[in-house]
DRENVEXKE-423761 format. One record per residue (C-alpha): residue in one letter; chain; x, y, z. Coordinates in Angstrom, 3 decimals. Layout:
N
PT resn chain       px       py       pz
PT    a     A        X        Y        Z
...
//
This chain:
419
PT resn chain       px       py       pz
PT    x     A -111.428  -99.363  -84.626
PT    x     A -109.091  -96.176  -84.792
PT    x     A -111.451  -93.648  -83.489
PT    x     A -112.467  -96.357  -80.598
PT    x     A -108.948  -96.511  -79.424
PT    x     A -108.677  -92.839  -79.487
PT    x     A -111.732  -92.430  -77.150
PT    x     A -110.576  -95.337  -74.864
PT    x     A -107.034  -93.339  -74.295
PT    x     A -108.748  -90.204  -73.925
PT    x     A -110.578  -91.715  -71.239
PT    x     A -107.875  -93.107  -69.496
PT    x     A -106.078  -90.084  -69.801
PT    x     A -108.659  -87.978  -68.186
PT    x     A -109.395  -90.116  -65.317
PT    x     A -105.754  -90.180  -64.602
PT    x     A -105.262  -86.582  -64.626
PT    x     A -108.481  -86.313  -62.573
PT    x     A -107.736  -88.652  -59.849
PT    x     A -103.837  -87.325  -59.513
PT    x     A -103.828  -86.201  -56.054
PT    x     A -105.269  -86.361  -52.704
PT    x     A -105.535  -83.452  -50.642
PT    x     A -106.266  -83.607  -46.761
PT    x     A -107.261  -80.361  -45.756
PT    x     A -106.440  -78.930  -42.076
PT    x     A -108.832  -76.015  -41.906
PT    x     A -112.350  -75.788  -40.232
PT    x     A -113.572  -78.557  -42.947
PT    x     A -111.550  -81.495  -41.419
PT    x     A -113.487  -83.781  -39.460
PT    x     A -110.212  -85.222  -37.563
PT    x     A -107.349  -83.256  -37.473
PT    x     A -105.172  -85.437  -35.231
PT    x     A -106.033  -88.696  -37.212
PT    x     A -105.065  -86.660  -40.311
PT    x     A -101.458  -86.463  -39.204
PT    x     A -101.256  -90.499  -38.526
PT    x     A -102.211  -90.777  -42.382
PT    x     A  -98.709  -88.500  -43.345
PT    x     A  -97.072  -90.247  -41.093
PT    x     A  -98.415  -93.757  -42.236
PT    x     A  -97.816  -92.866  -46.072
PT    x     A  -94.121  -91.605  -45.021
PT    x     A  -93.652  -95.216  -43.457
PT    x     A  -95.770  -97.656  -45.194
PT    x     A  -95.761  -96.419  -48.768
PT    x     A  -92.425  -94.926  -48.826
PT    x     A  -93.681  -91.688  -50.707
PT    x     A  -93.081  -88.339  -49.982
PT    x     A  -95.977  -86.118  -48.547
PT    x     A  -96.337  -82.170  -49.126
PT    x     A  -96.795  -80.239  -46.056
PT    x     A  -98.580  -77.223  -47.531
PT    x     A  -97.577  -74.373  -45.039
PT    x     A -100.689  -72.209  -44.030
PT    x     A -102.570  -73.425  -47.099
PT    x     A -106.034  -74.056  -45.686
PT    x     A -104.466  -74.600  -42.027
PT    x     A -101.554  -76.702  -43.118
PT    x     A -102.701  -79.317  -45.541
PT    x     A -101.191  -82.169  -46.646
PT    x     A -101.487  -83.736  -50.156
PT    x     A  -99.659  -86.855  -52.010
PT    x     A -100.123  -88.771  -55.111
PT    x     A -103.001  -90.645  -55.334
PT    x     A -103.500  -94.091  -54.596
PT    x     A -106.921  -96.213  -53.980
PT    x     A -105.219  -97.835  -50.841
PT    x     A -104.564  -94.684  -49.899
PT    x     A -108.262  -93.183  -50.321
PT    x     A -109.538  -96.431  -48.333
PT    x     A -107.422  -95.778  -45.092
PT    x     A -108.508  -92.240  -44.808
PT    x     A -112.191  -93.540  -44.977
PT    x     A -111.485  -95.925  -42.545
PT    x     A -109.600  -93.473  -40.101
PT    x     A -112.411  -90.765  -40.454
PT    x     A -110.125  -88.401  -42.065
PT    x     A -111.525  -85.818  -44.746
PT    x     A -109.961  -85.765  -47.801
PT    x     A -110.448  -84.199  -51.561
PT    x     A -109.439  -86.067  -54.709
PT    x     A -108.300  -83.563  -57.324
PT    x     A -106.937  -83.351  -60.684
PT    x     A -103.163  -82.958  -61.412
PT    x     A -104.042  -79.172  -63.297
PT    x     A -105.883  -78.329  -59.665
PT    x     A -102.941  -79.281  -57.554
PT    x     A -100.506  -77.335  -60.086
PT    x     A -102.999  -74.485  -59.350
PT    x     A -102.897  -74.683  -55.628
PT    x     A  -98.750  -74.735  -56.082
PT    x     A  -98.848  -71.872  -58.313
PT    x     A -100.955  -70.051  -55.599
PT    x     A  -98.547  -71.218  -52.804
PT    x     A  -95.615  -70.051  -55.173
PT    x     A  -96.632  -66.622  -55.267
PT    x     A  -94.146  -64.465  -53.402
PT    x     A  -97.187  -62.168  -51.931
PT    x     A  -98.714  -64.804  -49.905
PT    x     A  -97.525  -66.287  -46.631
PT    x     A  -97.512  -70.293  -47.863
PT    x     A  -94.950  -72.671  -48.540
PT    x     A  -94.442  -76.503  -49.913
PT    x     A  -92.336  -78.548  -47.342
PT    x     A  -91.246  -82.016  -48.613
PT    x     A  -91.731  -84.916  -45.939
PT    x     A  -89.563  -87.254  -46.935
PT    x     A  -89.134  -90.097  -44.378
PT    x     A  -91.129  -91.222  -40.996
PT    x     A  -89.031  -90.443  -38.062
PT    x     A  -88.193  -92.958  -35.654
PT    x     A  -89.677  -92.053  -32.234
PT    x     A  -88.483  -92.722  -28.567
PT    x     A  -90.626  -91.873  -25.547
PT    x     A  -88.528  -91.262  -22.115
PT    x     A  -91.177  -92.901  -19.563
PT    x     A  -90.527  -95.197  -16.552
PT    x     A  -91.669  -98.546  -16.776
PT    x     A  -93.790  -98.799  -13.692
PT    x     A  -97.171  -97.536  -14.060
PT    x     A  -97.732  -93.855  -13.204
PT    x     A -100.702  -91.983  -11.906
PT    x     A -101.148  -89.483  -14.254
PT    x     A -101.371  -89.730  -18.246
PT    x     A  -99.046  -88.310  -20.787
PT    x     A -100.509  -86.307  -23.631
PT    x     A  -98.169  -87.189  -26.205
PT    x     A  -98.190  -91.019  -25.856
PT    x     A -102.130  -90.186  -26.091
PT    x     A -101.934  -88.560  -29.225
PT    x     A  -99.374  -90.672  -30.998
PT    x     A -101.740  -93.761  -29.742
PT    x     A -104.594  -92.019  -30.960
PT    x     A -103.272  -90.826  -34.630
PT    x     A -101.995  -94.416  -34.857
PT    x     A  -97.907  -93.244  -34.939
PT    x     A  -95.499  -95.656  -33.743
PT    x     A  -93.110  -95.251  -31.100
PT    x     A  -90.807  -97.084  -28.600
PT    x     A  -90.464  -96.479  -24.969
PT    x     A  -86.996  -95.814  -23.625
PT    x     A  -85.717  -94.890  -19.883
PT    x     A  -82.432  -94.383  -17.839
PT    x     A  -80.693  -97.284  -18.959
PT    x     A  -81.241  -96.918  -22.625
PT    x     A  -80.703  -93.319  -22.458
PT    x     A  -77.298  -94.128  -20.748
PT    x     A  -76.564  -96.826  -22.934
PT    x     A  -76.270  -94.730  -25.719
PT    x     A  -79.471  -96.037  -27.513
PT    x     A  -80.891  -92.553  -28.465
PT    x     A  -78.826  -92.741  -31.634
PT    x     A  -81.279  -94.850  -33.300
PT    x     A  -83.905  -92.444  -32.914
PT    x     A  -84.987  -88.995  -34.702
PT    x     A  -87.235  -87.405  -32.089
PT    x     A  -87.085  -87.865  -28.356
PT    x     A  -90.367  -86.830  -25.979
PT    x     A  -90.352  -86.051  -22.304
PT    x     A  -93.133  -85.633  -20.461
PT    x     A  -94.133  -85.106  -16.590
PT    x     A  -90.482  -86.235  -15.607
PT    x     A  -88.462  -84.533  -12.930
PT    x     A  -84.685  -84.075  -13.816
PT    x     A  -83.524  -82.406  -10.297
PT    x     A  -83.957  -85.917   -8.423
PT    x     A  -86.961  -84.507   -6.179
PT    x     A  -89.396  -87.039   -7.525
PT    x     A  -91.693  -84.173   -8.841
PT    x     A  -92.000  -82.324   -5.388
PT    x     A  -94.479  -84.404   -4.779
PT    x     A  -93.293  -85.141   -0.975
PT    x     A  -95.818  -82.879    0.706
PT    x     A  -99.059  -84.237   -0.844
PT    x     A  -98.230  -87.866   -1.839
PT    x     A  -94.862  -88.764    0.200
PT    x     A  -96.904  -91.584    2.039
PT    x     A  -98.692  -92.921   -1.169
PT    x     A  -97.760  -96.413   -2.581
PT    x     A  -97.022  -94.792   -6.359
PT    x     A  -94.825  -92.310   -4.760
PT    x     A  -92.811  -94.886   -2.803
PT    x     A  -92.686  -97.342   -5.708
PT    x     A  -91.309  -94.822   -8.034
PT    x     A  -88.803  -93.364   -5.341
PT    x     A  -87.571  -96.999   -5.320
PT    x     A  -87.084  -97.541   -8.710
PT    x     A  -85.140  -94.751   -9.124
PT    x     A  -82.926  -95.215   -6.365
PT    x     A  -82.505  -98.932   -7.987
PT    x     A  -81.298  -97.569  -11.051
PT    x     A  -78.920  -95.267   -9.639
PT    x     A  -77.502  -97.888   -7.474
PT    x     A  -76.896 -100.273  -10.389
PT    x     A  -75.673  -97.712  -12.519
PT    x     A  -73.019  -96.394  -10.031
PT    x     A  -74.350  -93.224   -9.133
PT    x     A  -74.593  -92.113   -5.597
PT    x     A  -77.827  -89.969   -5.968
PT    x     A  -80.663  -90.351   -8.016
PT    x     A  -79.939  -86.560   -8.787
PT    x     A  -76.696  -87.577  -10.160
PT    x     A  -78.562  -90.227  -12.121
PT    x     A  -80.994  -87.697  -13.799
PT    x     A  -78.101  -85.314  -14.498
PT    x     A  -76.321  -88.067  -16.514
PT    x     A  -79.416  -88.782  -18.353
PT    x     A  -80.017  -84.962  -19.085
PT    x     A  -76.486  -84.585  -20.243
PT    x     A  -76.827  -87.559  -22.774
PT    x     A  -79.963  -86.023  -24.187
PT    x     A  -78.499  -82.804  -24.349
PT    x     A  -75.527  -84.588  -26.275
PT    x     A  -78.738  -86.399  -28.789
PT    x     A  -79.678  -82.826  -29.562
PT    x     A  -76.036  -81.493  -30.219
PT    x     A  -75.619  -84.357  -32.706
PT    x     A  -78.741  -83.459  -34.733
PT    x     A  -81.465  -84.636  -32.356
PT    x     A  -85.146  -83.391  -31.983
PT    x     A  -86.166  -83.150  -28.278
PT    x     A  -90.134  -82.419  -27.404
PT    x     A  -90.668  -81.316  -23.786
PT    x     A  -93.940  -80.868  -21.946
PT    x     A  -95.043  -79.999  -18.344
PT    x     A  -92.206  -80.713  -15.757
PT    x     A  -89.917  -82.083  -18.027
PT    x     A  -89.407  -78.435  -19.656
PT    x     A  -88.154  -76.500  -16.326
PT    x     A  -86.923  -79.238  -14.245
PT    x     A  -84.629  -80.049  -17.240
PT    x     A  -83.025  -76.854  -16.963
PT    x     A  -82.572  -76.737  -13.670
PT    x     A  -81.037  -79.766  -13.512
PT    x     A  -78.296  -78.785  -15.725
PT    x     A  -77.568  -75.358  -14.499
PT    x     A  -77.592  -77.260  -10.864
PT    x     A  -75.012  -79.775  -11.971
PT    x     A  -72.164  -78.323   -9.686
PT    x     A  -74.276  -78.207   -6.434
PT    x     A  -76.973  -80.159   -4.475
PT    x     A  -80.581  -78.744   -4.235
PT    x     A  -82.159  -81.628   -2.965
PT    x     A  -83.132  -81.779    0.592
PT    x     A  -83.132  -84.380    3.090
PT    x     A  -86.202  -86.485    2.182
PT    x     A  -84.993  -86.712   -1.325
PT    x     A  -81.218  -87.486   -1.114
PT    x     A  -80.891  -88.468    2.372
PT    x     A  -78.806  -85.146    2.984
PT    x     A  -79.535  -81.432    3.407
PT    x     A  -79.430  -78.766    0.200
PT    x     A  -76.276  -76.756   -0.634
PT    x     A  -76.999  -73.495    1.037
PT    x     A  -75.218  -71.740   -1.340
PT    x     A  -76.850  -73.871   -4.353
PT    x     A  -78.320  -70.687   -5.644
PT    x     A  -74.927  -68.608   -6.225
PT    x     A  -73.610  -71.973   -7.940
PT    x     A  -76.162  -72.308  -10.450
PT    x     A  -74.554  -72.155  -14.059
PT    x     A  -77.029  -70.766  -16.921
PT    x     A  -74.532  -71.243  -19.390
PT    x     A  -75.506  -74.943  -19.458
PT    x     A  -79.344  -74.439  -19.850
PT    x     A  -81.232  -74.609  -23.217
PT    x     A  -84.045  -72.009  -22.758
PT    x     A  -83.819  -70.570  -19.182
PT    x     A  -81.648  -68.058  -17.202
PT    x     A  -81.175  -66.069  -14.245
PT    x     A  -84.290  -67.911  -12.246
PT    x     A  -84.311  -68.520   -8.888
PT    x     A  -84.767  -71.831   -6.947
PT    x     A  -87.791  -72.949   -4.996
PT    x     A  -85.686  -74.418   -2.004
PT    x     A  -88.530  -75.305    0.232
PT    x     A  -88.469  -79.272   -0.374
PT    x     A  -92.592  -79.217    0.706
PT    x     A  -93.496  -76.742   -2.165
PT    x     A  -94.836  -78.128   -5.486
PT    x     A  -92.215  -76.366   -7.699
PT    x     A  -88.695  -75.804   -8.780
PT    x     A  -87.892  -72.476   -9.494
PT    x     A  -89.761  -69.256  -10.523
PT    x     A  -89.422  -69.948  -14.353
PT    x     A  -93.399  -71.572  -13.821
PT    x     A  -95.939  -69.370  -13.499
PT    x     A  -98.393  -72.075  -12.365
PT    x     A  -98.766  -70.392   -8.520
PT    x     A  -97.812  -66.950   -9.390
PT    x     A -100.596  -66.276  -12.655
PT    x     A -103.629  -64.374  -12.098
PT    x     A -105.531  -65.762  -15.328
PT    x     A -109.257  -66.690  -15.244
PT    x     A -110.149  -70.225  -16.734
PT    x     A -112.474  -68.474  -18.937
PT    x     A -109.733  -65.968  -20.028
PT    x     A -106.927  -68.436  -20.025
PT    x     A -105.909  -68.555  -24.099
PT    x     A -102.651  -68.323  -25.750
PT    x     A -101.755  -66.857  -29.037
PT    x     A  -99.738  -68.523  -31.620
PT    x     A  -97.230  -66.040  -33.500
PT    x     A  -97.367  -65.952  -37.368
PT    x     A  -94.284  -66.763  -39.073
PT    x     A  -93.103  -66.282  -42.413
PT    x     A  -93.559  -69.899  -44.030
PT    x     A  -91.114  -68.867  -47.013
PT    x     A  -88.052  -67.336  -44.732
PT    x     A  -88.909  -69.108  -41.315
PT    x     A  -90.470  -72.369  -42.259
PT    x     A  -89.148  -74.133  -38.802
PT    x     A  -91.584  -72.148  -36.735
PT    x     A  -93.886  -72.110  -39.186
PT    x     A  -94.175  -75.880  -39.534
PT    x     A  -94.449  -75.932  -35.468
PT    x     A  -97.406  -73.339  -35.396
PT    x     A  -99.564  -74.762  -38.156
PT    x     A -103.364  -74.788  -37.033
PT    x     A -106.683  -73.934  -38.005
PT    x     A -106.999  -71.203  -34.761
PT    x     A -104.147  -69.122  -34.018
PT    x     A -105.862  -68.344  -30.282
PT    x     A -105.518  -72.074  -28.336
PT    x     A -107.117  -72.620  -24.880
PT    x     A -104.576  -72.848  -22.122
PT    x     A -104.221  -75.571  -19.998
PT    x     A -102.708  -76.164  -16.410
PT    x     A  -99.657  -78.443  -15.245
PT    x     A  -97.228  -78.952  -12.681
PT    x     A  -95.244  -76.560  -15.053
PT    x     A  -97.863  -74.330  -16.632
PT    x     A  -96.022  -71.534  -18.590
PT    x     A  -92.733  -69.687  -18.462
PT    x     A  -91.823  -66.468  -16.640
PT    x     A  -91.092  -64.385  -19.821
PT    x     A  -88.220  -62.342  -17.764
PT    x     A  -86.178  -65.975  -17.272
PT    x     A  -86.508  -66.977  -21.063
PT    x     A  -82.898  -66.474  -23.025
PT    x     A  -83.181  -64.164  -25.419
PT    x     A  -81.887  -66.608  -28.181
PT    x     A  -85.245  -68.773  -27.674
PT    x     A  -87.792  -68.246  -29.698
PT    x     A  -90.995  -67.639  -28.596
PT    x     A  -93.777  -69.447  -30.614
PT    x     A  -97.022  -68.870  -28.497
PT    x     A  -97.593  -66.635  -25.560
PT    x     A -100.185  -64.786  -23.111
PT    x     A  -98.661  -61.416  -23.494
PT    x     A -100.960  -59.986  -20.586
PT    x     A  -99.497  -62.141  -18.272
PT    x     A  -96.000  -62.339  -19.449
PT    x     A  -96.040  -65.762  -19.758
PT    x     A  -94.743  -67.800  -22.898
PT    x     A  -96.162  -71.416  -23.411
PT    x     A  -94.822  -72.912  -26.467
PT    x     A  -90.820  -71.829  -27.101
PT    x     A  -87.989  -73.648  -29.578
PT    x     A  -84.416  -73.044  -29.963
PT    x     A  -81.543  -75.066  -31.392
PT    x     A  -78.259  -76.756  -29.483
PT    x     A  -75.283  -77.661  -32.198
PT    x     A  -77.093  -79.356  -34.889
PT    x     A  -80.332  -80.134  -33.306
PT    x     A  -83.578  -78.532  -32.150
PT    x     A  -85.809  -78.819  -28.936
PT    x     A  -89.163  -77.495  -28.366
PT    x     A  -90.861  -76.736  -24.651
PT    x     A  -94.543  -76.886  -24.417
PT    x     A  -95.924  -75.682  -20.854
PT    x     A  -98.670  -77.705  -19.334
PT    x     A -100.011  -81.278  -18.831
PT    x     A -102.895  -81.929  -21.336
PT    x     A -104.461  -79.723  -23.993
PT    x     A -108.199  -81.043  -23.187
PT    x     A -107.842  -81.193  -19.342
PT    x     A -107.710  -77.576  -18.219
PT    x     A -106.410  -78.991  -14.592
PT    x     A -105.422  -82.592  -14.520
PT    x     A -104.824  -84.228  -10.908
PT    x     A -103.080  -87.357  -10.123
PT    x     A -105.660  -90.221  -10.493
PT    x     A -108.061  -88.355  -12.911
PT    x     A -109.095  -90.373  -16.016
PT    x     A -107.262  -89.819  -19.075
PT    x     A -108.434  -87.760  -21.585
PT    x     A -110.919  -89.376  -24.363
PT    x     A -109.229  -87.906  -27.884
PT    x     A -112.445  -89.551  -29.656
PT    x     A -114.167  -86.480  -28.183
PT    x     A -111.283  -83.867  -29.155
PT    x     A -110.328  -84.918  -32.793
PT    x     A -109.871  -81.343  -33.373
PT    x     A -107.849  -80.088  -30.822
PT    x     A -105.790  -77.139  -31.344
PT    x     A -103.336  -77.729  -28.465
PT    x     A -103.050  -81.599  -29.613
PT    x     A -102.284  -80.128  -33.069
PT    x     A  -99.063  -78.724  -31.928
PT    x     A  -97.672  -81.413  -30.714
PT    x     A  -98.002  -83.649  -33.580
PT    x     A  -96.321  -80.909  -35.519
PT    x     A  -93.565  -81.724  -33.916
PT    x     A  -93.458  -85.210  -34.350
PT    x     A  -94.031  -84.565  -38.290
PT    x     A  -91.367  -81.755  -38.335
PT    x     A  -88.258  -84.101  -38.429
PT    x     A  -89.668  -85.549  -41.429
PT    x     A  -89.170  -82.274  -43.403
PT    x     A  -86.381  -81.833  -45.953
PT    x     A  -83.661  -79.728  -45.090
PT    x     A  -83.985  -76.810  -47.316
PT    x     A  -81.343  -74.211  -47.900
PT    x     A  -82.022  -70.747  -46.383
PT    x     A  -83.279  -68.257  -49.091
PT    x     A  -80.958  -65.387  -49.719
//
């Protein structure tokens, strides 16, 4: 009887040690990188359990304590995983802890509350971030000008902006789409919001919204912007004391001295740029390189920088990927002219030969922001009215991984800087 009991205890302890951890590899072995982020978020939110983010270990893998329901969920979502013993995981942690290797363990503690800034009316283009959040099964709330002005952003950890024009020029689509019904609807919607909120112009409404968002960051929030929401945001902040909108946008003329009245100190990312004052030109300033870059489609790539996972954990988290070379993609704002990027800004991805940065990051107050040029990482040149990307065809997209790095980033435990 005693011998049988000892055998039983041995078997139970062996089984327990064998199935101690679940490892989600994020290298080329992974069948679905994008849904893997959703799994990490799901564990944080639904199981109230910490997730280990293993920076630079097999492409930035995730690990967590074993649970049968996790394993079932992984299988349902088509995410590759490995069941490993406690001793195996200890060996991985020892490898990561080696000061000679560029790896680090970061604890993800709590699922961030996510807000997407988007108009209520249907738009004739798609939003890469909302598409990937939906595909990865990561929940989010939609907010717009009313919610921002009513100080509702304090409820959220992470704010996303995409394809928005904060200058009040409706994306400068007038020349191409001024007679399109969607354009007229957009103009009517924003004029109604501006009037109802007591603003004389849409540009003043958008400036107030941009400033509220800046306060959100300063108070400790995280803001992620793509496409035209990047440069138009800073242009709007810089133009707070002038009028850069022509008559078809706000019913009066531009200030002819607008360029000299720009205040670059108000900008998060850019400085010393020049306005594009032609109201029919599809461009806000020379920050964006869409119309000047000489890069062939088949040679359009940008490179991610290597950061020290042990010393520079924030950019290391934001650049986790299974490749350091990412396909380029166009947008109303495609990439940023390096000549106008502030020296305090961290460039995380760039095409050096073209003197353009694609993926940049910075701090403001207690919070942080990230700007990512381009519209859709898997649609090289997305036009108004084009069908949306089917992410089932791109489950391992490096470009979309960069977006999801930013989604999980606020969940990370704040760690003291090493000395």
